Short mmCIF file of the C-alpha atoms (twelve columns), coordinates in Angstrom:
data_MODEL
# 
_entry.id   MODEL 
# 
loop_
_atom_site.group_PDB 
_atom_site.id 
_atom_site.type_symbol 
_atom_site.label_atom_id 
_atom_site.label_alt_id 
_atom_site.label_comp_id 
_atom_site.label_asym_id 
_atom_site.label_seq_id 
_atom_site.Cartn_x 
_atom_site.Cartn_y 
_atom_site.Cartn_z 
_atom_site.pdbx_PDB_model_num 
ATOM 1  C CA . MET A 1  102.790 122.795 72.186 1 
ATOM 2  C CA . THR A 2  104.833 125.076 69.968 1 
ATOM 3  C CA . SER A 3  105.696 123.807 66.511 1 
ATOM 4  C CA . ILE A 4  107.633 124.997 63.517 1 
ATOM 5  C CA . LEU A 5  105.913 124.672 60.160 1 
ATOM 6  C CA . ARG A 6  108.213 124.551 57.157 1 
ATOM 7  C CA . ILE A 7  106.939 124.918 53.604 1 
ATOM 8  C CA . LYS A 8  108.106 121.896 51.599 1 
ATOM 9  C CA . ASP A 9  110.828 122.549 49.030 1 
ATOM 10 C CA . ASN A 10 109.048 120.815 46.159 1 
ATOM 11 C CA . ILE A 11 105.840 122.861 46.156 1 
ATOM 12 C CA . GLY A 12 107.054 126.330 45.184 1 
ATOM 13 C CA . THR A 13 104.362 128.291 47.011 1 
ATOM 14 C CA . THR A 14 101.271 127.565 49.063 1 
ATOM 15 C CA . THR A 15 98.423  129.807 50.117 1 
ATOM 16 C CA . PHE A 16 97.201  130.153 53.696 1 
ATOM 17 C CA . LYS A 17 93.486  130.978 53.721 1 
ATOM 18 C CA . GLN A 18 90.610  131.814 56.059 1 
ATOM 19 C CA . SER A 19 88.616  128.806 54.816 1 
ATOM 20 C CA . THR A 20 89.291  125.356 53.402 1 
ATOM 21 C CA . LYS A 21 87.972  126.309 49.962 1 
ATOM 22 C CA . GLN A 22 90.167  125.713 46.950 1 
ATOM 23 C CA . PHE A 23 92.137  128.829 46.008 1 
ATOM 24 C CA . LYS A 24 90.264  129.088 42.682 1 
ATOM 25 C CA . ASP A 25 86.956  129.245 44.591 1 
ATOM 26 C CA . LEU A 26 87.936  132.183 46.796 1 
ATOM 27 C CA . LYS A 27 86.685  135.715 46.232 1 
ATOM 28 C CA . LYS A 28 89.306  138.337 45.386 1 
ATOM 29 C CA . SER A 29 88.585  140.002 48.733 1 
ATOM 30 C CA . ASP A 30 89.125  136.814 50.797 1 
ATOM 31 C CA . PRO A 31 92.290  137.149 52.916 1 
ATOM 32 C CA . THR A 32 95.209  134.986 51.771 1 
ATOM 33 C CA . PHE A 33 98.879  134.732 52.664 1 
ATOM 34 C CA . LEU A 34 101.427 133.416 50.157 1 
ATOM 35 C CA . ALA A 35 104.139 131.225 51.700 1 
ATOM 36 C CA . ARG A 36 107.200 130.133 49.725 1 
ATOM 37 C CA . ALA A 37 109.149 126.883 49.721 1 
ATOM 38 C CA . GLY A 38 111.668 126.660 52.554 1 
ATOM 39 C CA . GLN A 39 110.081 129.362 54.716 1 
ATOM 40 C CA . THR A 40 109.455 128.528 58.371 1 
ATOM 41 C CA . TYR A 41 106.795 129.771 60.772 1 
ATOM 42 C CA . PHE A 42 106.304 129.316 64.500 1 
ATOM 43 C CA . ALA A 43 102.861 127.949 65.372 1 
ATOM 44 C CA . THR A 44 101.324 128.026 68.844 1 
ATOM 45 C CA . THR A 45 98.478  125.657 67.875 1 
ATOM 46 C CA . VAL A 46 98.039  123.138 65.070 1 
ATOM 47 C CA . ASP A 47 94.456  121.858 65.009 1 
ATOM 48 C CA . ARG A 48 94.402  118.830 62.723 1 
ATOM 49 C CA . GLY A 49 90.603  118.733 62.813 1 
ATOM 50 C CA . SER A 50 88.257  115.796 62.851 1 
ATOM 51 C CA . SER A 51 87.972  112.988 60.317 1 
ATOM 52 C CA . ASP A 52 84.177  113.122 60.709 1 
ATOM 53 C CA . PRO A 53 82.618  115.322 57.988 1 
ATOM 54 C CA . LYS A 54 79.701  116.079 60.341 1 
ATOM 55 C CA . SER A 55 82.010  117.532 62.992 1 
ATOM 56 C CA . ALA A 56 82.312  121.292 63.484 1 
ATOM 57 C CA . ASN A 57 86.097  120.976 63.286 1 
ATOM 58 C CA . TYR A 58 86.209  118.988 60.046 1 
ATOM 59 C CA . TYR A 59 88.540  120.895 57.725 1 
ATOM 60 C CA . GLY A 60 87.968  118.989 54.502 1 
ATOM 61 C CA . GLY A 61 90.288  116.215 55.625 1 
ATOM 62 C CA . ASP A 62 93.297  117.921 54.075 1 
ATOM 63 C CA . HIS A 63 93.731  121.182 55.998 1 
ATOM 64 C CA . TRP A 64 94.971  122.159 59.426 1 
ATOM 65 C CA . LYS A 65 93.759  125.191 61.358 1 
ATOM 66 C CA . VAL A 66 96.984  126.845 62.499 1 
ATOM 67 C CA . THR A 67 97.443  129.692 64.958 1 
ATOM 68 C CA . PHE A 68 100.811 131.301 64.358 1 
ATOM 69 C CA . LYS A 69 103.000 132.951 66.986 1 
ATOM 70 C CA . ASP A 70 103.041 136.153 64.938 1 
ATOM 71 C CA . LYS A 71 100.210 137.619 62.909 1 
ATOM 72 C CA . LEU A 72 100.553 137.305 59.131 1 
ATOM 73 C CA . LYS A 73 99.547  140.187 56.846 1 
ATOM 74 C CA . PRO A 74 97.092  139.200 54.096 1 
ATOM 75 C CA . GLN A 75 98.336  139.994 50.610 1 
ATOM 76 C CA . GLU A 76 94.995  141.736 49.936 1 
ATOM 77 C CA . GLY A 77 95.719  144.221 52.736 1 
ATOM 78 C CA . GLY A 78 93.755  144.712 55.924 1 
ATOM 79 C CA . ASP A 79 94.585  143.651 59.457 1 
ATOM 80 C CA . SER A 80 97.148  140.940 60.162 1 
ATOM 81 C CA . ILE A 81 95.724  137.582 61.269 1 
ATOM 82 C CA . PHE A 82 96.947  134.891 63.710 1 
ATOM 83 C CA . THR A 83 94.869  131.888 62.563 1 
ATOM 84 C CA . TRP A 84 94.894  130.435 59.042 1 
ATOM 85 C CA . PHE A 85 93.921  127.230 57.250 1 
ATOM 86 C CA . VAL A 86 96.965  125.466 55.807 1 
ATOM 87 C CA . PHE A 87 96.975  122.604 53.285 1 
ATOM 88 C CA . LYS A 88 98.708  119.855 55.252 1 
ATOM 89 C CA . GLY A 89 100.381 118.336 52.185 1 
ATOM 90 C CA . ASP A 90 102.433 121.497 51.628 1 
ATOM 91 C CA . VAL A 91 104.055 121.717 55.077 1 
ATOM 92 C CA . GLU A 92 106.302 119.764 57.411 1 
ATOM 93 C CA . GLU A 93 105.717 120.094 61.146 1 
ATOM 94 C CA . TYR A 94 108.527 120.045 63.697 1 
ATOM 95 C CA . ARG A 95 107.396 119.975 67.310 1 
ATOM 96 C CA . LEU A 96 109.488 121.778 69.873 1 
ATOM 97 C CA . VAL A 97 110.130 119.803 73.033 1 
ATOM 98 C CA . PRO A 98 110.254 121.918 76.202 1 
# 
């Protein structure tokens, strides 16, 4: 189901990443995408993951694995990417009803 993700107004910016690591723990070469408060993005899939830390789709309990309708260009350069990890506390999800 298609959704719209909106970056919450009160957070300033958030970073989409290729892992659930904290931003400070990423390498400089790790792809990231900086999203600003109020911006909206169309998502084709929002995988909320499992609550079981032993599960393969456990995303730290606080991230979603999101596949966007359009590829997003990492700020480090390189190829654009469809799927990113998003900190769920920084976004609002609006589901589109067909």
